[in-house]
MARDREN-460657 format. One line per field, with one value per atom (N, C-alpha, C): atom name; residue in one letter; residue number from 1; x negated, y negated, z. Coordinates in nm, 2 decimals, padded with zeros to 4 digits. Layout:
// MARDREN-460657
a [CA:...] .
r [A:...] .
k [NUM:...] .
c1 [X:...] .
c2 [Y:...] .
c3 [Z:...] .
***
This chain:
// MARDREN-460657
a [N:CA:C:N:CA:C:N:CA:C:N:CA:C:N:CA:C:N:CA:C:N:CA:C:N:CA:C:N:CA:C:N:CA:C:N:CA:C:N:CA:C:N:CA:C:N:CA:C:N:CA:C:N:CA:C:N:CA:C:N:CA:C:N:CA:C:N:CA:C:N:CA:C:N:CA:C:N:CA:C:N:CA:C:N:CA:C:N:CA:C:N:CA:C:N:CA:C:N:CA:C:N:CA:C:N:CA:C:N:CA:C:N:CA:C:N:CA:C:N:CA:C:N:CA:C:N:CA:C:N:CA:C:N:CA:C:N:CA:C:N:CA:C:N:CA:C:N:CA:C:N:CA:C:N:CA:C:N:CA:C:N:CA:C:N:CA:C:N:CA:C:N:CA:C:N:CA:C:N:CA:C:N:CA:C:N:CA:C:N:CA:C:N:CA:C:N:CA:C:N:CA:C:N:CA:C:N:CA:C:N:CA:C:N:CA:C:N:CA:C:N:CA:C:N:CA:C:N:CA:C:N:CA:C:N:CA:C:N:CA:C:N:CA:C:N:CA:C:N:CA:C:N:CA:C:N:CA:C:N:CA:C:N:CA:C:N:CA:C:N:CA:C:N:CA:C:N:CA:C:N:CA:C:N:CA:C:N:CA:C:N:CA:C:N:CA:C:N:CA:C:N:CA:C:N:CA:C:N:CA:C:N:CA:C:N:CA:C:N:CA:C:N:CA:C:N:CA:C:N:CA:C:N:CA:C:N:CA:C:N:CA:C:N:CA:C:N:CA:C:N:CA:C:N:CA:C:N:CA:C:N:CA:C:N:CA:C:N:CA:C:N:CA:C:N:CA:C:N:CA:C:N:CA:C:N:CA:C:N:CA:C:N:CA:C:N:CA:C:N:CA:C:N:CA:C:N:CA:C:N:CA:C:N:CA:C:N:CA:C:N:CA:C:N:CA:C:N:CA:C:N:CA:C:N:CA:C:N:CA:C:N:CA:C:N:CA:C:N:CA:C:N:CA:C:N:CA:C:N:CA:C:N:CA:C:N:CA:C:N:CA:C:N:CA:C:N:CA:C:N:CA:C:N:CA:C:N:CA:C:N:CA:C:N:CA:C:N:CA:C:N:CA:C:N:CA:C:N:CA:C:N:CA:C:N:CA:C:N:CA:C:N:CA:C:N:CA:C:N:CA:C:N:CA:C:N:CA:C:N:CA:C:N:CA:C:N:CA:C:N:CA:C:N:CA:C:N:CA:C:N:CA:C:N:CA:C:N:CA:C] .
r [M:M:M:A:A:A:S:S:S:A:A:A:K:K:K:I:I:I:L:L:L:E:E:E:N:N:N:K:K:K:K:K:K:A:A:A:I:I:I:V:V:V:D:D:D:E:E:E:I:I:I:K:K:K:S:S:S:N:N:N:I:I:I:Q:Q:Q:N:N:N:S:S:S:E:E:E:S:S:S:V:V:V:V:V:V:L:L:L:F:F:F:T:T:T:Y:Y:Y:Q:Q:Q:G:G:G:L:L:L:T:T:T:V:V:V:S:S:S:E:E:E:L:L:L:S:S:S:E:E:E:L:L:L:R:R:R:R:R:R:E:E:E:L:L:L:K:K:K:K:K:K:A:A:A:E:E:E:G:G:G:E:E:E:V:V:V:K:K:K:I:I:I:Y:Y:Y:K:K:K:N:N:N:T:T:T:L:L:L:L:L:L:K:K:K:R:R:R:A:A:A:L:L:L:D:D:D:D:D:D:L:L:L:N:N:N:I:I:I:D:D:D:L:L:L:D:D:D:G:G:G:F:F:F:L:L:L:E:E:E:G:G:G:P:P:P:N:N:N:A:A:A:I:I:I:L:L:L:F:F:F:G:G:G:K:K:K:E:E:E:L:L:L:L:L:L:E:E:E:P:P:P:I:I:I:K:K:K:I:I:I:I:I:I:S:S:S:K:K:K:F:F:F:V:V:V:K:K:K:D:D:D:H:H:H:D:D:D:N:N:N:A:A:A:N:N:N:M:M:M:T:T:T:V:V:V:G:G:G:I:I:I:I:I:I:S:S:S:G:G:G:A:A:A:K:K:K:A:A:A:D:D:D:L:L:L:D:D:D:V:V:V:I:I:I:K:K:K:E:E:E:Y:Y:Y:A:A:A:A:A:A:I:I:I:P:P:P:S:S:S:R:R:R:E:E:E:G:G:G:L:L:L:L:L:L:T:T:T:M:M:M:L:L:L:A:A:A:G:G:G:G:G:G:M:M:M:I:I:I:Q:Q:Q:Y:Y:Y:V:V:V:R:R:R:D:D:D:L:L:L:A:A:A:V:V:V:G:G:G:L:L:L:N:N:N:M:M:M:Y:Y:Y:A:A:A:E:E:E:Q:Q:Q:L:L:L:E:E:E:K:K:K] .
k [1:1:1:2:2:2:3:3:3:4:4:4:5:5:5:6:6:6:7:7:7:8:8:8:9:9:9:10:10:10:11:11:11:12:12:12:13:13:13:14:14:14:15:15:15:16:16:16:17:17:17:18:18:18:19:19:19:20:20:20:21:21:21:22:22:22:23:23:23:24:24:24:25:25:25:26:26:26:27:27:27:28:28:28:29:29:29:30:30:30:31:31:31:32:32:32:33:33:33:34:34:34:35:35:35:36:36:36:37:37:37:38:38:38:39:39:39:40:40:40:41:41:41:42:42:42:43:43:43:44:44:44:45:45:45:46:46:46:47:47:47:48:48:48:49:49:49:50:50:50:51:51:51:52:52:52:53:53:53:54:54:54:55:55:55:56:56:56:57:57:57:58:58:58:59:59:59:60:60:60:61:61:61:62:62:62:63:63:63:64:64:64:65:65:65:66:66:66:67:67:67:68:68:68:69:69:69:70:70:70:71:71:71:72:72:72:73:73:73:74:74:74:75:75:75:76:76:76:77:77:77:78:78:78:79:79:79:80:80:80:81:81:81:82:82:82:83:83:83:84:84:84:85:85:85:86:86:86:87:87:87:88:88:88:89:89:89:90:90:90:91:91:91:92:92:92:93:93:93:94:94:94:95:95:95:96:96:96:97:97:97:98:98:98:99:99:99:100:100:100:101:101:101:102:102:102:103:103:103:104:104:104:105:105:105:106:106:106:107:107:107:108:108:108:109:109:109:110:110:110:111:111:111:112:112:112:113:113:113:114:114:114:115:115:115:116:116:116:117:117:117:118:118:118:119:119:119:120:120:120:121:121:121:122:122:122:123:123:123:124:124:124:125:125:125:126:126:126:127:127:127:128:128:128:129:129:129:130:130:130:131:131:131:132:132:132:133:133:133:134:134:134:135:135:135:136:136:136:137:137:137:138:138:138:139:139:139:140:140:140:141:141:141:142:142:142:143:143:143:144:144:144:145:145:145:146:146:146:147:147:147:148:148:148:149:149:149:150:150:150:151:151:151:152:152:152:153:153:153:154:154:154:155:155:155:156:156:156:157:157:157:158:158:158:159:159:159:160:160:160:161:161:161:162:162:162:163:163:163] .
c1 [00.92:00.87:00.75:00.73:00.62:00.49:00.39:00.26:00.20:00.10:00.03:-00.03:-00.08:-00.15:-00.05:00.07:00.17:00.22:00.24:00.28:00.18:00.05:-00.06:-00.06:-00.04:-00.03:00.08:00.20:00.31:00.29:00.23:00.20:00.10:00.00:-00.09:-00.02:00.07:00.15:00.23:00.30:00.38:00.29:00.17:00.08:00.03:00.01:-00.03:00.08:00.21:00.32:00.33:00.32:00.32:00.21:00.09:-00.02:00.00:00.05:00.08:00.19:00.29:00.40:00.34:00.26:00.21:00.11:00.04:-00.07:-00.01:00.12:00.18:00.27:00.26:00.34:00.48:00.48:00.61:00.61:00.73:00.75:00.89:00.90:01.03:01.06:01.17:01.22:01.30:01.27:01.34:01.36:01.46:01.49:01.41:01.36:01.28:01.32:01.43:01.48:01.51:01.45:01.48:01.36:01.27:01.15:01.05:00.98:00.87:00.75:00.65:00.52:00.45:00.46:00.39:00.45:00.58:00.65:00.60:00.59:00.54:00.39:00.32:00.18:00.16:00.25:00.25:00.27:00.37:00.40:00.29:00.22:00.11:-00.01:-00.03:-00.14:-00.11:00.01:00.05:00.03:00.08:00.07:-00.07:-00.16:-00.30:-00.36:-00.32:-00.38:-00.33:-00.22:-00.16:-00.18:-00.28:-00.31:-00.18:-00.11:00.00:-00.01:00.07:00.07:00.21:00.23:00.36:00.33:00.40:00.39:00.52:00.52:00.64:00.63:00.72:00.71:00.85:00.85:00.98:01.05:01.18:01.27:01.26:01.25:01.25:01.12:01.01:00.88:00.89:00.95:00.96:01.05:01.16:01.25:01.18:01.10:01.02:00.93:00.86:00.77:00.85:00.96:01.04:01.10:01.14:01.19:01.08:00.96:00.85:00.82:00.85:00.83:00.96:01.06:01.19:01.25:01.25:01.31:01.42:01.54:01.65:01.69:01.65:01.69:01.77:01.84:01.90:01.99:02.07:02.17:02.10:01.97:01.90:01.81:01.80:01.70:01.77:01.84:01.90:01.86:01.84:01.80:01.65:01.60:01.46:01.43:01.34:01.30:01.15:01.10:00.96:00.95:00.83:00.81:00.69:00.71:00.61:00.55:00.42:00.35:00.27:00.29:00.21:00.14:00.01:-00.06:-00.03:00.01:00.06:00.21:00.27:00.41:00.49:00.45:00.54:00.50:00.38:00.34:00.39:00.38:00.43:00.59:00.65:00.80:00.84:00.76:00.79:00.77:00.66:00.63:00.74:00.78:00.89:01.02:01.05:01.17:01.18:01.07:01.06:01.07:01.01:01.01:01.15:01.22:01.36:01.45:01.43:01.51:01.48:01.36:01.32:01.36:01.38:01.40:01.53:01.63:01.76:01.76:01.66:01.66:01.61:01.55:01.49:01.58:01.60:01.69:01.62:01.61:01.56:01.68:01.65:01.76:01.74:01.62:01.60:01.46:01.42:01.28:01.25:01.12:01.07:00.97:01.01:00.92:00.87:00.74:00.67:00.72:00.75:00.79:00.94:01.02:01.16:01.24:01.35:01.43:01.49:01.48:01.53:01.63:01.74:01.84:01.80:01.87:01.84:01.85:01.95:01.96:01.84:01.78:01.66:01.54:01.53:01.42:01.43:01.56:01.58:01.54:01.57:01.53:01.38:01.31:01.16:01.11:01.18:01.13:01.15:01.25:01.28:01.18:01.10:01.01:00.89:00.86:00.75:00.62:00.52:00.39:00.32:00.21:00.13:00.08:00.03:-00.01:00.10:00.22:00.34:00.37:00.37:00.40:00.29:00.17:00.06:00.08:00.12:00.14:00.26:00.37:00.48:00.44:00.36:00.31:00.22:00.13:00.05:00.13:00.23:00.32:00.40:00.44:00.51:00.42:00.30:00.20:00.15:00.14:00.09:00.18:00.31:00.40:00.37:00.34:00.30:00.17:00.07:-00.05:-00.03:00.05:00.09:00.15:00.25:00.32:00.22:00.13:00.03:-00.06:-00.10:-00.19:-00.12:00.01:00.09:00.10:00.13:00.14:00.01:-00.10:-00.23:-00.27:-00.23:-00.26:-00.17:-00.05:00.04:-00.02:-00.06:-00.12:-00.25:-00.33:-00.46:-00.43:-00.32:-00.28:-00.23:-00.16:-00.11:-00.23:-00.33:-00.45:-00.53:-00.53:-00.60:-00.54:-00.41:-00.34:-00.37] .
c2 [22.39:22.26:22.27:22.18:22.19:22.17:22.23:22.22:22.08:22.04:21.91:21.90:22.01:22.02:21.99:22.05:22.03:21.88:21.83:21.69:21.60:21.63:21.54:21.55:21.67:21.68:21.60:21.61:21.53:21.38:21.34:21.20:21.15:21.23:21.20:21.19:21.28:21.27:21.14:21.11:20.98:20.86:20.86:20.75:20.74:20.86:20.87:20.81:20.84:20.79:20.64:20.59:20.44:20.37:20.43:20.37:20.37:20.48:20.48:20.38:20.36:20.27:20.12:20.09:19.96:19.92:20.02:20.00:20.01:20.03:20.05:19.93:19.88:19.78:19.84:19.96:20.03:20.16:20.19:20.33:20.37:20.49:20.53:20.67:20.69:20.82:20.89:21.01:21.08:21.23:21.29:21.43:21.51:21.63:21.71:21.85:21.88:22.02:22.07:22.18:22.23:22.21:22.12:22.09:22.21:22.24:22.34:22.28:22.36:22.31:22.24:22.29:22.23:22.09:22.07:21.94:21.84:21.89:21.80:21.77:21.86:21.84:21.74:21.75:21.65:21.51:21.49:21.37:21.31:21.40:21.36:21.31:21.38:21.34:21.20:21.18:21.04:20.93:20.96:20.86:20.84:20.93:20.91:20.81:20.80:20.70:20.56:20.55:20.42:20.40:20.47:20.46:20.48:20.59:20.63:20.77:20.82:20.96:21.00:21.13:21.18:21.27:21.25:21.33:21.38:21.50:21.56:21.57:21.51:21.51:21.56:21.61:21.64:21.51:21.52:21.40:21.34:21.42:21.37:21.29:21.34:21.26:21.13:21.14:21.02:20.92:20.97:20.88:20.81:20.88:20.82:20.71:20.74:20.63:20.51:20.53:20.42:20.34:20.41:20.35:20.26:20.31:20.23:20.10:20.11:20.00:19.91:19.95:19.88:19.87:19.99:20.00:20.11:20.07:20.17:20.24:20.36:20.45:20.57:20.56:20.68:20.76:20.69:20.76:20.84:20.81:20.87:20.99:21.01:21.11:21.25:21.29:21.43:21.51:21.64:21.73:21.71:21.78:21.78:21.65:21.57:21.44:21.44:21.38:21.35:21.20:21.15:21.01:20.97:20.86:20.81:20.69:20.68:20.57:20.51:20.38:20.32:20.19:20.18:20.07:19.95:19.97:19.86:19.86:19.75:19.73:19.80:19.77:19.81:19.94:19.97:20.09:20.22:20.25:20.37:20.38:20.26:20.26:20.30:20.25:20.28:20.43:20.49:20.63:20.72:20.69:20.77:20.76:20.64:20.61:20.70:20.70:20.77:20.92:20.97:21.11:21.15:21.07:21.10:21.11:21.02:21.03:21.16:21.21:21.33:21.46:21.45:21.57:21.56:21.64:21.63:21.67:21.74:21.79:21.68:21.58:21.47:21.35:21.29:21.17:21.07:20.94:20.84:20.81:20.78:20.75:20.60:20.57:20.44:20.41:20.28:20.25:20.14:20.11:20.00:19.93:19.80:19.72:19.61:19.60:19.50:19.49:19.61:19.61:19.60:19.58:19.56:19.67:19.71:19.81:19.76:19.85:19.82:19.93:19.89:19.98:20.03:20.13:20.19:20.09:20.00:19.90:19.81:19.77:19.69:19.77:19.89:19.98:19.99:20.00:20.01:19.88:19.77:19.64:19.63:19.67:19.67:19.76:19.87:19.97:19.91:19.82:19.76:19.65:19.60:19.49:19.55:19.48:19.53:19.54:19.62:19.63:19.50:19.49:19.37:19.34:19.44:19.42:19.37:19.43:19.39:19.24:19.20:19.06:18.97:19.01:18.92:18.91:19.02:19.01:18.92:18.93:18.84:18.69:18.67:18.53:18.48:18.56:18.52:18.50:18.58:18.56:18.43:18.40:18.27:18.15:18.16:18.05:18.03:18.14:18.13:18.04:18.04:17.96:17.81:17.77:17.63:17.60:17.69:17.66:17.66:17.74:17.74:17.61:17.57:17.44:17.32:17.32:17.22:17.22:17.34:17.35:17.29:17.33:17.28:17.13:17.07:16.93:16.86:16.91:16.85:16.85:16.96:16.98:16.88:16.86:16.76:16.62:16.59:16.46:16.43:16.54:16.53:16.50:16.57:16.55:16.41:16.35:16.21:16.11:16.14:16.05:16.05:16.17:16.18:16.10:16.07:16.00:15.86] .
c3 [04.39:04.36:04.27:04.18:04.08:04.15:04.10:04.16:04.13:04.20:04.18:04.05:04.00:03.87:03.75:03.76:03.66:03.66:03.79:03.80:03.74:03.77:03.71:03.56:03.50:03.36:03.30:03.36:03.31:03.32:03.43:03.45:03.34:03.31:03.20:03.07:03.04:02.91:02.91:03.02:03.02:03.00:03.06:03.04:02.89:02.83:02.69:02.60:02.63:02.55:02.57:02.69:02.71:02.64:02.64:02.57:02.42:02.37:02.22:02.18:02.26:02.23:02.24:02.34:02.36:02.25:02.20:02.10:01.95:01.94:01.81:01.77:01.65:01.60:01.56:01.51:01.48:01.54:01.60:01.66:01.60:01.55:01.49:01.55:01.60:01.65:01.54:01.51:01.41:01.44:01.39:01.41:01.31:01.35:01.26:01.25:01.32:01.32:01.18:01.14:01.00:00.91:00.95:00.86:00.88:00.77:00.78:00.83:00.87:00.92:00.81:00.69:00.57:00.55:00.56:00.54:00.65:00.77:00.88:00.86:00.81:00.78:00.67:00.57:00.46:00.51:00.60:00.66:00.74:00.82:00.90:00.81:00.70:00.61:00.55:00.51:00.45:00.56:00.68:00.79:00.83:00.82:00.86:00.77:00.64:00.55:00.60:00.66:00.70:00.85:00.91:01.06:01.14:01.11:01.19:01.22:01.32:01.36:01.41:01.40:01.45:01.57:01.68:01.80:01.84:01.91:01.96:02.11:02.19:02.33:02.38:02.51:02.57:02.59:02.57:02.58:02.73:02.83:02.97:02.99:02.93:02.95:02.87:02.75:02.67:02.74:02.80:02.87:02.99:03.06:03.17:03.12:03.02:02.96:02.92:02.85:02.80:02.92:03.03:03.15:03.21:03.21:03.27:03.19:03.05:02.96:02.95:03.02:03.02:02.88:02.81:02.68:02.69:02.65:02.67:02.54:02.53:02.41:02.46:02.57:02.63:02.53:02.45:02.37:02.25:02.23:02.12:02.16:02.29:02.34:02.37:02.27:02.28:02.16:02.19:02.08:02.05:01.95:01.91:01.84:01.89:01.83:01.82:01.71:01.69:01.69:01.72:01.73:01.65:01.57:01.48:01.55:01.56:01.61:01.49:01.47:01.36:01.41:01.38:01.42:01.33:01.21:01.12:01.13:01.09:01.10:00.98:00.86:00.75:00.69:00.66:00.59:00.65:00.78:00.84:00.83:00.84:00.83:00.68:00.59:00.45:00.42:00.48:00.46:00.52:00.64:00.71:00.64:00.59:00.52:00.39:00.32:00.19:00.22:00.33:00.37:00.41:00.48:00.52:00.40:00.30:00.18:00.10:00.10:00.03:00.10:00.23:00.31:00.38:00.35:00.41:00.56:00.61:00.75:00.84:00.79:00.88:00.87:00.99:01.00:01.10:01.06:01.15:01.24:01.37:01.46:01.52:01.56:01.63:01.62:01.65:01.65:01.75:01.76:01.85:01.76:01.73:01.64:01.73:01.73:01.81:01.96:02.02:02.16:02.18:02.08:02.10:02.03:02.08:02.02:01.89:01.79:01.65:01.61:01.56:01.51:01.38:01.33:01.20:01.09:01.09:00.99:00.98:01.09:01.09:01.03:01.07:01.02:00.86:00.81:00.67:00.60:00.67:00.61:00.60:00.70:00.69:00.58:00.57:00.46:00.32:00.31:00.18:00.14:00.23:00.20:00.12:00.01:-00.08:00.00:-00.05:00.02:00.01:00.08:00.08:-00.06:-00.13:-00.27:-00.36:-00.34:-00.42:-00.39:-00.26:-00.23:-00.29:-00.29:-00.34:-00.50:-00.56:-00.70:-00.74:-00.66:-00.67:-00.65:-00.55:-00.53:-00.65:-00.69:-00.80:-00.93:-00.95:-01.07:-01.06:-00.94:-00.92:-00.94:-00.89:-00.90:-01.04:-01.12:-01.26:-01.35:-01.32:-01.39:-01.38:-01.26:-01.24:-01.31:-01.31:-01.37:-01.53:-01.58:-01.72:-01.76:-01.68:-01.71:-01.70:-01.61:-01.60:-01.72:-01.77:-01.89:-02.01:-02.02:-02.14:-02.13:-02.01:-02.00:-02.03:-01.98:-02.01:-02.16:-02.22:-02.36:-02.44:-02.41:-02.48:-02.45:-02.33:-02.30:-02.38:-02.39:-02.47:-02.62:-02.67:-02.81:-02.83:-02.74:-02.75:-02.75:-02.67:-02.66:-02.79:-02.86:-02.99:-03.10:-03.09:-03.20:-03.20] .
***
């Protein structure tokens, strides 16, 4: 039987996993087998900029934490998995999606978005959404058309008044 110290350490890890999941808007499970240390370090650096982090836990401890949170990912907890925790919703998902496209050895499997299980298709949809800056640019571009039309209309009205 395992000693009390070992059980206490495992309980602390399960509590850490639960805390990370609860404090994250986006959680993505992905395979990392075949990636080099430098590739994982590159991913970690990119994620740090977006308030995200990558952790590797034993699947049994991850399963315990997920069971405590009533999240069912049983079919995905086989083999070596890494887990991405993102405090923001979109940016970490975009980073991991781009990383997976660039590296053949990494594959996204499943995610948890705002506390609910998200399939791979849902994660890919989130990855396709433009960044906040891109959306603001699109909004400004759409709004400028109305301002331009108003200016042309006012100019034409002013010319009519001058006649």
